[in-house]
C-alpha atoms as one frame of an Amber mdcrd trajectory, in Angstrom:
protein
 133.034  57.321  42.260 131.332  58.566  45.416 131.378  62.162  44.250 129.675
  61.105  40.794 127.163  59.104  42.684 126.547  61.957  44.978 126.381  64.501
  42.084 123.766  62.218  40.190 121.678  61.516  43.246 121.369  65.213  44.319
 120.462  66.371  40.813 117.753  63.870  40.499 116.444  64.565  43.977 116.370
  68.350  43.318 114.496  67.797  40.162 112.074  65.569  42.084 111.449  68.408
  44.531 110.772  70.854  41.699 108.324  68.370  40.101 106.579  67.777  43.376
 106.157  71.495  44.123 104.772  72.177  40.730 102.346  69.264  40.627 101.077
  69.547  44.263 100.600  73.360  43.750  98.475  72.728  40.706  96.520  70.003
  42.593  95.865  72.130  45.491  94.344  74.974  43.168  91.857  72.468  41.809
  91.069  70.923  45.022  90.395  74.229  46.639  88.138  75.251  43.698  86.196
  71.994  44.262  85.904  72.296  47.984  84.747  75.986  47.737  81.819  74.593
  45.645  80.676  72.468  48.627  80.597  75.336  51.166  77.326  76.363  52.815
  76.142  77.489  56.060  77.493  74.410  57.800  80.596  73.696  55.818  82.598
  76.870  55.857  85.672  78.003  53.874  87.776  77.274  56.917  86.294  73.585
  56.961  87.295  73.314  53.360  90.850  74.615  54.032  91.130  72.096  56.853
  89.894  69.167  54.596  92.518  70.137  51.797  95.171  70.127  54.555  94.295
  66.552  55.834  93.889  65.076  52.331  97.263  66.597  51.045  99.244  63.500
  51.955  96.953  61.380  49.958  97.421  63.558  46.958 101.068  63.596  47.291
 101.116  59.678  47.626  98.824  59.182  44.540 101.364  61.457  42.621 104.509
  59.976  43.945 105.156  57.517  40.751 104.765  60.391  38.398 107.041  62.714
  40.596 109.716  60.094  40.479 109.171  59.651  36.747 109.413  63.428  36.205
 112.395  63.851  38.438 114.364  61.089  36.818 113.636  62.217  33.438 114.389
  66.030  33.979 117.578  65.427  36.528 119.231  62.998  34.076 118.032  65.311
  31.150 120.199  68.239  32.758 123.085  66.037  33.164 122.761  64.928  29.464
 122.202  68.652  28.269 125.605  69.555  30.048 127.327  66.602  28.405 128.190
  65.252  31.955 126.797  61.754  31.085 129.108  61.570  28.135 132.010  62.660
  30.410 131.127  60.144  32.941 131.117  57.298  30.460 134.303  58.565  28.840
 135.835  58.386  32.305 134.824  54.610  32.466 131.612  54.991  34.380 129.211
  52.213  33.127 125.444  53.013  31.985 124.259  50.572  34.663 126.388  52.285
  37.390 124.534  55.530  36.477 121.450  53.803  36.400 122.049  52.514  40.171
 122.733  56.161  41.074 119.548  57.317  39.713 117.590  54.390  41.477 118.975
  55.189  44.844 116.776  58.289  45.361 113.863  56.268  43.637 114.234  53.676
  46.543 113.701  56.535  48.989 110.665  57.593  47.002 109.318  53.852  47.232
 109.936  53.863  50.929 108.106  57.192  51.346 105.168  55.715  49.164 104.799
  52.689  51.634 104.934  54.870  54.738 102.450  57.454  53.219 100.106  54.877
  52.004  99.928  52.749  55.033 100.597  55.012  58.079 100.084  58.619  57.286
  97.594  59.313  54.466  94.699  56.913  55.293  94.038  58.014  58.940  94.261
  61.595  57.812  91.907  60.881  54.915  89.355  59.283  57.203  89.465  62.065
  59.589  88.904  64.616  56.882  86.012  62.653  55.202  84.293  62.014  58.457
  84.563  65.658  59.724  83.227  66.887  56.370  80.268  64.460  56.363  79.445
  65.464  60.185  79.914  69.145  59.255  77.705  69.030  56.473  74.987  67.249
  58.350  74.583  70.358  60.503  73.994  68.009  63.336  70.744  66.786  61.974
  69.850  63.868  59.586  71.085  64.568  55.899  69.968  63.436  52.571  70.743
  59.801  51.254  72.906  61.232  48.538  75.607  61.435  51.160  77.041  58.775
  53.404  77.302  55.027  52.646  75.213  52.073  51.847  76.316  48.632  53.284
  74.550  45.231  53.512  75.084  43.085  56.570  73.243  39.711  56.836  69.706
  40.370  55.604  69.718  44.150  56.393  70.591  46.910  54.049  72.122  49.955
  56.066  72.642  53.561  55.162  74.592  55.826  57.389  74.740  59.449  56.638
  77.774  60.474  58.614  80.547  58.650  60.753  82.447  60.608  63.273  86.161
  60.375  63.413  87.106  57.178  65.061  83.892  55.344  63.955  82.404  55.223
  67.510  79.523  57.725  66.822  77.042  57.496  63.831  74.547  59.978  62.539
  71.315  59.084  60.446  71.322  55.406  60.549  68.636  53.832  58.067  67.978
  50.088  58.132  65.956  48.022  55.792  65.338  44.312  56.678  64.738  41.998
  53.742  62.648  38.785  54.073  63.149  35.355  52.273  61.042  36.593  49.518
  63.164  39.605  48.783  60.557  41.875  50.139  61.098  44.565  52.793  59.674
  43.350  56.228  60.714  46.358  58.322  62.553  49.608  58.291  63.813  52.035
  60.796  65.636  55.356  61.171  67.777  56.309  64.171  69.132  59.892  64.379
  72.401  58.789  66.047  74.139  55.969  67.621  77.103  55.328  70.014  79.328
  52.224  70.357  79.153  50.444  73.546  82.168  48.267  74.022  81.677  45.113
  76.224  84.039  42.618  75.107  82.448  39.807  73.028  79.034  41.400  73.529
  79.688  44.859  72.375  76.804  46.748  70.461  75.552  50.008  69.085  73.158
  51.992  71.255  70.609  53.907  68.803  68.779  57.108  69.881  65.530  58.538
  68.618  64.357  55.664  66.426  61.368  55.644  63.961  60.577  52.104  63.104
  57.802  50.506  60.633  56.786  46.925  60.137  55.291  45.856  56.835  52.831
  43.021  56.537  50.368  42.145  54.095  47.971  44.906  53.629  49.155  46.806
  56.745  52.028  48.996  58.156  52.548  49.491  61.776  54.756  52.307  63.059
  56.540  52.804  66.331  58.980  55.360  68.004  61.566  54.619  70.596  64.006
  56.724  72.542  66.670  54.052  72.531  67.540  50.632  71.097  70.241  48.316
  71.386  71.646  47.205  68.083  73.595  44.081  67.597  75.501  44.050  64.411
  78.920  42.846  63.107  80.105  46.407  62.206  83.232  47.599  64.519  84.283
  51.227  64.687  87.378  50.278  62.843  85.473  49.106  60.041  82.993  51.993
  59.916  85.733  54.605  60.216  86.877  53.646  56.651  83.563  53.280  54.914
  83.375  56.804  53.723  86.739  56.529  52.159  87.231  55.375  48.579  89.191
  52.151  48.330  92.159  53.897  46.508  92.589  56.184  49.520  92.685  53.535
  52.279  95.760  51.572  53.739  97.061  48.450  52.357  96.282  46.284  55.472
  92.753  48.047  55.660  91.824  47.209  52.173  92.882  43.566  52.869  90.628
  43.420  55.913  87.782  44.882  54.179  88.055  42.772  51.228  88.083  39.569
  53.688  84.898  41.044  55.387  83.023  41.615  52.148  84.080  38.111  50.961
  82.827  36.582  54.314  79.494  38.412  53.790  79.097  36.909  50.324  79.585
  40.339  48.821  81.706  41.524  45.816  85.103  42.188  47.221  86.834  42.542
  43.830  86.909  46.385  44.132  88.836  46.143  47.458  91.166  43.473  46.221
  92.062  45.591  43.136  92.709  48.731  45.368  94.908  46.436  47.525  97.003
  45.214  44.742  97.384  48.694  43.123  98.742  50.064  46.367 100.759  47.225
  47.351 102.526  47.251  44.017 102.862  51.104  43.586 106.396  51.002  44.628
 107.118  48.630  41.914 105.222  50.797  39.372 107.361  53.878  40.528 110.616
  51.750  40.015 109.339  50.675  36.525 108.468  54.289  35.441 111.873  55.541
  36.518 113.630  52.895  34.642 111.492  53.842  31.571 112.626  57.431  32.078
 116.265  56.575  32.206 115.900  54.520  28.949 114.574  57.537  27.130 117.323
  59.785  28.242 119.982  57.279  27.268 118.127  56.533  24.211 115.799  58.725
  21.985 115.992  61.932  24.161 119.654  62.053  24.596 119.784  65.230  22.361
 116.475  66.589  23.243 115.509  70.013  24.734 114.183  70.156  28.290 110.745
  71.200  27.130 110.533  68.070  24.957 111.507  65.886  27.867 108.818  67.253
  30.148 106.435  66.629  27.407 107.587  62.982  27.137 107.311  62.766  30.937
 103.677  63.931  30.804 103.007  61.506  27.856 104.423  58.516  29.733 102.427
  59.161  32.833  99.366  59.797  30.867  99.632  56.599  28.840 100.471  54.632
  32.160  97.276  55.954  33.879  95.285  55.436  30.965  96.301  51.688  30.763
  95.440  51.344  34.480  92.045  53.066  34.036  91.226  50.648  31.278  92.552
  47.301  32.936  90.874  48.059  36.417  87.207  48.180  35.324  87.824  45.579
  32.737  88.866  43.136  35.584  85.602  44.021  37.400  83.639  43.661  34.280
  85.076  40.380  32.919  85.996  38.893  36.248  89.781  38.267  35.637  92.267
  38.578  38.509  92.518  42.198  40.058  96.332  41.207  40.585  96.716  40.691
  36.618  95.020  43.896  35.882  97.612  45.860  38.226 100.470  43.942  36.758
  99.746  44.338  32.896 100.673  48.107  32.815 103.753  47.618  34.975 105.031
  44.675  32.933 104.393  46.566  29.617 106.310  49.691  30.802 109.097  47.461
  32.231 109.393  45.621  28.937 109.692  48.731  26.915 112.284  50.332  29.424
 114.421  47.133  29.438 114.254  46.789  25.527 115.479  50.465  25.269 118.193
  49.968  27.739 119.422  46.901  25.870 120.050  49.336  22.845 122.094  51.615
  24.787 125.835  51.764  23.894
């Protein structure tokens, strides 16, 4: 039995390695083409290659559920095409015992998903995005189409670029809004450094141009240096340039709590949090669905048709996710529910097909 278990595991793992090689290769080609389009005198081809290298773990992490799906479908399909599944069942090996053998490498993929999503991909993604923003700035202030907007208290803040680690900022624009929702002051600082002093830590801004707005007049001043007391830690700022889907699970939860405490909409971050936390479960469900297709309607199908079905399942699952996620933000229902609905639908279909297996 151990030999059969090992044979199934190795076949599925090999299929997963083939799938990841093909998918990641295609993804790298498109990523390289996209980054080359962004190159200029400040952001060179070498910078673009470095960016792709640092963001590669994120790409692999996002593709892991579909890698597991394709690997299970193709690996089991090879065994089915060689009649090995029939021989195993004739020898007394139950369907659920075969399923458990396939799920063993899937559990490894699920563990890899958690490690990549929490500890490896997010810090590398933050470093890549921060380096790109700083490189594109050319050490000067850059346009407002780049960077990030945030509201803290009664200030609306735009930061052009955040250095890796979050302790140095470039191009800080601040707008202070009064009680009547009108702008009472604005300022622009070319750069800022974080000064850590325990409970009284602050940001030290450099080369500031400030304007005060009052009824019928505007007064402007310039400063070489200013201390900025604001509740924005380097840990928080280091992730602001990164999309929610590409942050760590723990970081997403902290950001959601921060925005909620500031009275801001935190649904986007809670949605990304639940999506990443439940990704291993989604991976498991997709593999079970793949197994049910191999033992069911795809038992006698060709390899090409199985690959087509794997692509179709992955596409349908992605479409369901893409529909439910914005729907939860638009209609205000639970982000957790939006993430669970596609998973439950795939699980129900997979278990129903497995019940029909003889």
